DSSP file (Angstrom, degrees, kcal/mol; ACC not computed):
  #  RESIDUE AA STRUCTURE BP1 BP2  ACC     N-H-->O    O-->H-N    N-H-->O    O-->H-N    TCO  KAPPA ALPHA  PHI   PSI    X-CA   Y-CA   Z-CA
    1    1 A X              0   0    0      0, 0.0     0, 0.0     0, 0.0     0, 0.0   0.000 360.0 360.0 360.0 128.6  125.2  121.8   77.0
    2    2 A X        -     0   0    0      1,-0.1     3,-0.1    22,-0.0    20,-0.0  -0.228 360.0-123.7 -70.1 163.9  121.9  121.4   78.7
    3    3 A X        -     0   0    0      1,-0.2     2,-0.3     0, 0.0    -1,-0.1   0.196  65.8 -28.6 -82.0-150.0  121.4  122.0   82.4
    4    4 A X        -     0   0    0     18,-0.1    19,-3.1    71,-0.1    20,-0.5  -0.521  68.6-149.8 -68.5 125.4  119.9  119.4   84.8
    5    5 A X  E     -Ab  22  75A   0     69,-0.7    71,-2.6    -2,-0.3    72,-1.1  -0.842  13.4-171.9-105.2 135.8  117.6  117.1   83.0
    6    6 A X  E     -Ab  21  77A   0     15,-2.2    15,-2.9    -2,-0.4     2,-0.5  -0.990  12.9-146.7-125.3 132.8  114.6  115.4   84.6
    7    7 A X  E     -Ab  20  78A   0     70,-2.8    72,-2.6    -2,-0.4     2,-0.4  -0.868  13.8-167.0 -98.2 126.7  112.4  112.7   82.9
    8    8 A X  E     -Ab  19  79A   0     11,-3.0    11,-2.1    -2,-0.5     2,-0.4  -0.954   2.6-170.9-113.7 134.8  108.7  112.7   83.8
    9    9 A X  E     -Ab  18  80A   0     70,-2.7    72,-2.9    -2,-0.4     2,-0.5  -0.992   4.3-168.2-127.2 127.1  106.5  109.7   82.9
   10   10 A X  E     -Ab  17  81A   0      7,-3.2     7,-2.3    -2,-0.4     2,-0.9  -0.959   5.8-161.2-116.8 114.2  102.7  109.8   83.3
   11   11 A X  E     -Ab  16  82A   0     70,-3.5    72,-0.9    -2,-0.5     5,-0.2  -0.833  22.7-179.6 -96.7 103.3  101.0  106.4   82.9
   12   12 A X        -     0   0    0      3,-2.6    71,-0.2    -2,-0.9    24,-0.0  -0.256  43.2 -89.9 -95.7-176.0   97.3  107.2   82.2
   13   13 A X  S    S+     0   0    0      1,-0.2     3,-0.1    -2,-0.1    -1,-0.0   0.861 120.7   8.8 -65.0 -37.9   94.3  105.1   81.6
   14   14 A X  S    S+     0   0    0      1,-0.2    22,-2.4    24,-0.0     2,-0.3   0.440 129.8  25.6-126.0  -2.7   94.8  104.8   77.8
   15   15 A X  E     - C   0  35A   0     20,-0.3    -3,-2.6    22,-0.0     2,-0.4  -0.991  59.9-131.8-156.0 164.9   98.2  106.3   77.1
   16   16 A X  E     -AC  11  34A   0     18,-3.2    18,-2.3    -2,-0.3     2,-0.4  -0.951  20.5-168.8-117.3 137.7  101.6  107.0   78.5
   17   17 A X  E     +AC  10  33A   0     -7,-2.3    -7,-3.2    -2,-0.4     2,-0.3  -0.972   5.9 179.8-125.6 143.7  103.3  110.4   78.1
   18   18 A X  E     +AC   9  32A   0     14,-2.7    14,-2.3    -2,-0.4     2,-0.3  -0.989   2.5 175.1-139.9 149.6  106.9  111.3   78.9
   19   19 A X  E     -AC   8  31A   0    -11,-2.1   -11,-3.0    -2,-0.3     2,-0.5  -0.992  24.1-136.4-150.2 155.0  108.9  114.4   78.7
   20   20 A X  E     -AC   7  30A   0     10,-2.7     9,-2.7    -2,-0.3    10,-1.1  -0.963  22.9-160.0-112.5 127.0  112.4  115.6   79.6
   21   21 A X  E     -AC   6  28A   0    -15,-2.9   -15,-2.2    -2,-0.5     2,-1.0  -0.910  17.0-141.6-111.1 129.8  112.7  118.9   81.2
   22   22 A X  E >>> -AC   5  27A   0      5,-3.2     4,-1.6    -2,-0.5     5,-1.4  -0.813  18.3-163.5 -83.0 106.4  115.8  121.1   81.4
   23   23 A X  T 345S+     0   0    0    -19,-3.1    -1,-0.2    -2,-1.0   -18,-0.1   0.652  82.0  63.3 -73.2 -13.7  115.3  122.3   84.9
   24   24 A X  T 345S+     0   0    0    -20,-0.5    -1,-0.2     1,-0.1   -19,-0.1   0.887 121.7  19.3 -73.1 -39.3  117.8  125.1   84.4
   25   25 A X  T <45S-     0   0    0     -3,-0.6    -2,-0.2     2,-0.2    -1,-0.1   0.433  99.4-124.3-109.7  -2.6  115.7  126.8   81.7
   26   26 A X  T  <5 +     0   0    0     -4,-1.6     2,-0.4     1,-0.2    -3,-0.2   0.889  64.3 143.1  56.2  41.8  112.3  125.2   82.5
   27   27 A X  E   < -C   22   0A   0     -5,-1.4    -5,-3.2     2,-0.0     2,-0.6  -0.932  56.4-128.3-116.3 133.8  112.2  124.0   78.9
   28   28 A X  E     +C   21   0A   0     -2,-0.4    -7,-0.2    -7,-0.2     3,-0.1  -0.715  28.9 177.1 -76.1 120.5  110.8  120.7   77.6
   29   29 A X  E     +     0   0A   0     -9,-2.7     2,-0.3    -2,-0.6    -8,-0.2   0.536  63.4  12.6-105.7  -9.7  113.7  119.3   75.5
   30   30 A X  E     +C   20   0A   0    -10,-1.1   -10,-2.7     2,-0.0     2,-0.3  -0.962  62.9 175.0-161.0 149.1  112.1  115.9   74.5
   31   31 A X  E     +C   19   0A   0     -2,-0.3     2,-0.3   -12,-0.2   -12,-0.2  -0.992   2.3 174.7-155.5 157.3  108.7  114.3   74.6
   32   32 A X  E     -C   18   0A   0    -14,-2.3   -14,-2.7    -2,-0.3     2,-0.3  -0.981   8.0-163.9-157.8 157.7  106.9  111.2   73.5
   33   33 A X  E     -C   17   0A   0     -2,-0.3     2,-0.3   -16,-0.2   -16,-0.2  -0.992   5.2-178.1-146.0 149.4  103.5  109.5   73.9
   34   34 A X  E     -C   16   0A   0    -18,-2.3   -18,-3.2    -2,-0.3     2,-0.2  -0.988  21.0-129.5-148.9 139.2  102.2  106.0   73.3
   35   35 A X  E     -C   15   0A   0     -2,-0.3     2,-0.3   -20,-0.3   -20,-0.3  -0.544  15.7-169.1 -83.9 152.3   98.8  104.4   73.6
   36   36 A X        -     0   0    0    -22,-2.4    17,-0.1    -2,-0.2    -2,-0.0  -0.982  29.1-111.4-137.8 137.1   98.0  101.3   75.5
   37   37 A X        -     0   0    0     -2,-0.3     2,-0.5     1,-0.1    12,-0.3  -0.201  10.6-141.0 -74.2 154.6   94.6   99.6   75.1
   38   38 A X        -     0   0    0     10,-0.1     2,-0.3   -24,-0.1    10,-0.2  -0.970  25.4-149.2-107.0 121.9   91.7   99.3   77.5
   39   39 A X  B     -D   47   0B   0      8,-3.2     8,-2.9    -2,-0.5     2,-0.4  -0.731  15.1-166.5 -99.4 143.0   90.1   95.9   77.2
   40   40 A X        +     0   0    0     -2,-0.3     6,-0.1     6,-0.2     4,-0.0  -0.739  15.3 167.7-125.1  80.2   86.4   95.2   77.9
   41   41 A X  S    S+     0   0    0     -2,-0.4     2,-0.3     1,-0.1    -1,-0.1   0.744  72.9  14.5 -69.8 -21.9   86.2   91.3   78.0
   42   42 A X  S >  S-     0   0    0     -3,-0.1     3,-2.3     3,-0.1    -1,-0.1  -0.969 101.6 -78.0-144.4 156.2   82.6   91.5   79.5
   43   43 A X  T 3  S+     0   0    0     -2,-0.3     3,-0.1     1,-0.3    -2,-0.1  -0.348 120.2  15.3 -55.9 131.9   80.0   94.2   79.8
   44   44 A X  T 3  S+     0   0    0      1,-0.3     2,-0.3    -4,-0.0    -1,-0.3   0.392 103.8 113.4  84.0  -3.6   80.9   96.5   82.7
   45   45 A X    <   -     0   0    0     -3,-2.3     2,-0.3    56,-0.0    -1,-0.3  -0.732  41.3-175.0 -99.6 150.0   84.5   95.2   82.9
   46   46 A X        +     0   0    0     -2,-0.3    56,-2.8    -6,-0.1     2,-0.3  -0.950  13.0 167.3-143.0 125.0   87.7   97.1   82.1
   47   47 A X  E     -DE  39 101B   0     -8,-2.9    -8,-3.2    -2,-0.3     2,-0.3  -0.913  16.9-161.1-134.7 159.4   91.1   95.5   82.1
   48   48 A X  E     - E   0 100B   0     52,-1.9    52,-3.4    -2,-0.3     2,-0.5  -0.992  21.4-123.0-140.6 149.4   94.6   96.3   81.0
   49   49 A X    >>  -     0   0    0     -2,-0.3     4,-1.6   -12,-0.3     3,-0.6  -0.779  12.4-141.7 -94.8 131.1   97.6   94.1   80.4
   50   50 A X  H 3> S+     0   0    0     -2,-0.5     4,-2.6     1,-0.3     5,-0.2   0.867 101.9  57.6 -58.8 -38.3  100.8   94.9   82.4
   51   51 A X  H 3> S+     0   0    0      1,-0.2     4,-2.6     2,-0.2    -1,-0.3   0.851 103.7  53.4 -62.8 -33.1  103.0   94.1   79.3
   52   52 A X  H <> S+     0   0    0     -3,-0.6     4,-2.0     2,-0.2    -1,-0.2   0.879 108.3  49.7 -70.3 -36.8  101.2   96.7   77.3
   53   53 A X  H  X S+     0   0    0     -4,-1.6     4,-2.8     2,-0.2     5,-0.2   0.972 113.3  46.7 -58.1 -53.1  101.9   99.3   80.1
   54   54 A X  H  X S+     0   0    0     -4,-2.6     4,-3.0     1,-0.2     5,-0.2   0.894 110.7  51.5 -59.8 -43.1  105.5   98.4   80.1
   55   55 A X  H  X S+     0   0    0     -4,-2.6     4,-2.3     1,-0.2    -1,-0.2   0.911 112.6  46.3 -60.7 -42.2  105.8   98.4   76.3
   56   56 A X  H  X S+     0   0    0     -4,-2.0     4,-2.1     2,-0.2    -2,-0.2   0.915 113.9  47.5 -68.1 -42.9  104.3  101.9   76.2
   57   57 A X  H  X S+     0   0    0     -4,-2.8     4,-2.4     2,-0.2     5,-0.2   0.941 113.6  48.3 -61.5 -47.4  106.5  103.2   79.0
   58   58 A X  H  X S+     0   0    0     -4,-3.0     4,-2.7    -5,-0.2     5,-0.2   0.904 110.5  51.2 -60.6 -42.7  109.6  101.8   77.4
   59   59 A X  H  X S+     0   0    0     -4,-2.3     4,-2.4    -5,-0.2    -1,-0.2   0.902 110.7  48.9 -62.8 -40.9  108.7  103.2   74.0
   60   60 A X  H  X S+     0   0    0     -4,-2.1     4,-2.3     2,-0.2    -2,-0.2   0.916 112.4  47.0 -66.3 -42.8  108.2  106.7   75.5
   61   61 A X  H  X S+     0   0    0     -4,-2.4     4,-2.5     2,-0.2     5,-0.2   0.936 113.4  48.4 -65.0 -45.1  111.5  106.6   77.4
   62   62 A X  H  X S+     0   0    0     -4,-2.7     4,-2.6     1,-0.2    -2,-0.2   0.904 110.9  52.2 -60.4 -40.3  113.3  105.4   74.2
   63   63 A X  H  X S+     0   0    0     -4,-2.4     4,-2.2    -5,-0.2    -1,-0.2   0.904 110.3  47.1 -62.9 -42.3  111.7  108.1   72.2
   64   64 A X  H  X S+     0   0    0     -4,-2.3     4,-1.9     2,-0.2    -2,-0.2   0.924 112.9  48.4 -65.4 -44.2  112.8  110.8   74.6
   65   65 A X  H  X>S+     0   0    0     -4,-2.5     5,-1.3     1,-0.2     4,-1.2   0.911 111.8  49.9 -63.5 -41.6  116.4  109.5   74.8
   66   66 A X  H  <5S+     0   0    0     -4,-2.6     3,-0.4     1,-0.2    -1,-0.2   0.905 109.0  51.9 -62.8 -40.7  116.5  109.3   71.0
   67   67 A X  H  <5S+     0   0    0     -4,-2.2    -1,-0.2     1,-0.2    -2,-0.2   0.843 107.0  53.4 -65.2 -32.7  115.2  112.9   70.7
   68   68 A X  H  <5S-     0   0    0     -4,-1.9    -1,-0.2    -5,-0.1    -2,-0.2   0.780 104.5-136.0 -69.4 -26.2  117.9  114.0   73.1
   69   69 A X  T  <5 +     0   0    0     -4,-1.2    -3,-0.2    -3,-0.4     2,-0.2   0.718  69.1  90.8  77.2  21.0  120.5  112.4   70.8
   70   70 A X  S   <S-     0   0    0     -5,-1.3    -1,-0.3     0, 0.0    -2,-0.1  -0.429  91.4 -91.0-128.1-157.0  122.3  110.8   73.7
   71   71 A X        -     0   0    0     -2,-0.2    -6,-0.1    -3,-0.1    -5,-0.1   0.517  59.6-107.3 -99.5  -8.7  122.5  107.7   75.8
   72   72 A X  S >  S+     0   0    0     -7,-0.2     3,-1.7    -8,-0.1    -6,-0.0   0.249  93.8 112.8  95.0 -11.6  120.1  108.9   78.5
   73   73 A X  T 3   +     0   0    0      1,-0.3     0, 0.0     3,-0.0     0, 0.0   0.682  64.5  70.5 -66.8 -16.1  123.0  109.3   81.0
   74   74 A X  T 3  S+     0   0    0    -70,-0.0   -69,-0.7     2,-0.0     2,-0.5   0.685  76.5  97.3 -72.7 -17.2  122.3  113.0   80.8
   75   75 A X  E <   -b    5   0A   0     -3,-1.7   -69,-0.2     1,-0.2     3,-0.1  -0.624  50.3-178.3 -79.7 122.2  119.0  112.5   82.8
   76   76 A X  E     +     0   0A   0    -71,-2.6     2,-0.3    -2,-0.5   -70,-0.2   0.685  62.9  19.2 -95.2 -21.2  119.6  113.2   86.5
   77   77 A X  E     -b    6   0A   0    -72,-1.1   -70,-2.8     2,-0.0     2,-0.4  -0.990  58.7-153.2-150.9 154.6  116.2  112.3   87.9
   78   78 A X  E     -b    7   0A   0     -2,-0.3     2,-0.4   -72,-0.2   -70,-0.2  -0.994   6.3-171.0-132.1 137.4  113.0  110.4   87.1
   79   79 A X  E     -b    8   0A   0    -72,-2.6   -70,-2.7    -2,-0.4     2,-0.4  -0.998   7.4-166.7-127.9 132.4  109.5  111.0   88.3
   80   80 A X  E     -b    9   0A   0     -2,-0.4     2,-0.4   -72,-0.2   -70,-0.2  -0.969   6.3-171.7-123.9 133.7  106.6  108.6   87.5
   81   81 A X  E     -b   10   0A   0    -72,-2.9   -70,-3.5    -2,-0.4     2,-0.3  -0.986  13.9-165.0-120.7 131.9  102.9  109.2   87.9
   82   82 A X  E     -b   11   0A   0     -2,-0.4   -70,-0.1   -72,-0.2   -69,-0.1  -0.819  25.4 -97.6-120.2 158.7  100.5  106.3   87.5
   83   83 A X        -     0   0    0    -72,-0.9     3,-0.3    -2,-0.3     2,-0.3  -0.297  43.2-122.1 -66.8 157.0   96.8  105.8   87.0
   84   84 A X  S    S+     0   0    0      1,-0.2    -1,-0.1    18,-0.0   -71,-0.0  -0.728  77.9  31.4-104.3 148.2   94.8  105.1   90.1
   85   85 A X  S    S+     0   0    0     -2,-0.3     2,-0.5     1,-0.2    -1,-0.2   0.764  70.8 136.1  86.4  27.1   92.6  102.1   90.9
   86   86 A X        -     0   0    0     -3,-0.3     2,-0.6     2,-0.0    -1,-0.2  -0.933  37.2-157.6-108.3 127.5   94.1   99.2   89.0
   87   87 A X  B     +F  101   0B   0     14,-2.4    14,-2.7    -2,-0.5     2,-0.5  -0.914  14.8 177.5-103.0 121.2   94.5   95.9   90.8
   88   88 A X        -     0   0    0     -2,-0.6     2,-0.2    12,-0.2    12,-0.1  -0.925  15.1-152.9-129.1 105.9   97.2   93.7   89.3
   89   89 A X        -     0   0    0     -2,-0.5     8,-2.4    10,-0.3     9,-0.7  -0.552  15.5-170.2 -77.4 140.9   97.8   90.3   90.9
   90   90 A X  B     -G   96   0C   0      6,-0.3     6,-0.2    -2,-0.2     2,-0.1  -0.909  17.4-123.0-129.2 157.4  101.4   88.9   90.5
   91   91 A X    >   -     0   0    0      4,-2.5     3,-2.2    -2,-0.3     6,-0.0  -0.201  48.9 -80.7 -86.6-174.5  103.0   85.5   91.3
   92   92 A X  T 3  S+     0   0    0      1,-0.3    -1,-0.1     2,-0.1    -2,-0.0   0.709 132.2  53.1 -63.9 -19.3  106.0   85.0   93.6
   93   93 A X  T 3  S-     0   0    0      2,-0.1    -1,-0.3     3,-0.0     3,-0.1   0.364 120.8-107.0 -95.4   4.4  108.3   86.0   90.7
   94   94 A X  S <  S+     0   0    0     -3,-2.2     2,-0.3     1,-0.3    -2,-0.1   0.590  73.7 139.2  83.3  10.4  106.4   89.3   90.2
   95   95 A X        -     0   0    0      1,-0.1    -4,-2.5     2,-0.0    -1,-0.3  -0.708  60.8-104.6 -88.7 138.7  104.8   88.2   86.9
   96   96 A X  B     -G   90   0C   0     -2,-0.3    -6,-0.3    -6,-0.2     3,-0.1  -0.335  23.9-162.5 -60.6 138.9  101.1   89.2   86.4
   97   97 A X  S    S-     0   0    0     -8,-2.4     2,-0.3     1,-0.3    -7,-0.1   0.575  73.8  -5.9 -97.7 -12.9   98.7   86.3   86.9
   98   98 A X  S    S-     0   0    0     -9,-0.7    -1,-0.3     3,-0.0   -48,-0.2  -0.956  94.7 -65.6-164.7 170.2   95.8   88.1   85.0
   99   99 A X        -     0   0    0     -2,-0.3   -10,-0.3     1,-0.1     2,-0.2  -0.267  61.3 -95.4 -62.0 154.6   95.1   91.4   83.5
  100  100 A X  E     -E   48   0B   0    -52,-3.4   -52,-1.9   -12,-0.1     2,-0.5  -0.538  38.1-134.4 -70.8 135.3   94.9   94.5   85.7
  101  101 A X  E      EF  47  87B   0    -14,-2.7   -14,-2.4    -2,-0.2   -54,-0.2  -0.809 360.0 360.0 -97.6 128.4   91.3   95.2   86.8
  102  102 A X              0   0    0    -56,-2.8   -55,-0.1    -2,-0.5    -1,-0.1   0.411 360.0 360.0 -97.7 360.0   90.1   98.8   86.7
């Protein structure tokens, strides 16, 4: 039986990485990574789509849970680190109104 499990998620500029750490033994017991594209619609512009972030984060979490062979209920804590400097406008329902600007 594993010790206390913590899920860490790092949302970077072009990919998402996740790992599950057994904090009792300081051992990584599951990990996953997924790319998400950086779009350049005009020279000098860089944008990203919120749905692509979410898809990559979801895929990494699902991958870690599958690697654990459980339901994810074994995970006691979650830590998320995100990239800096993205402006993402949303409407009153929290839906993105345009791509995030880097």
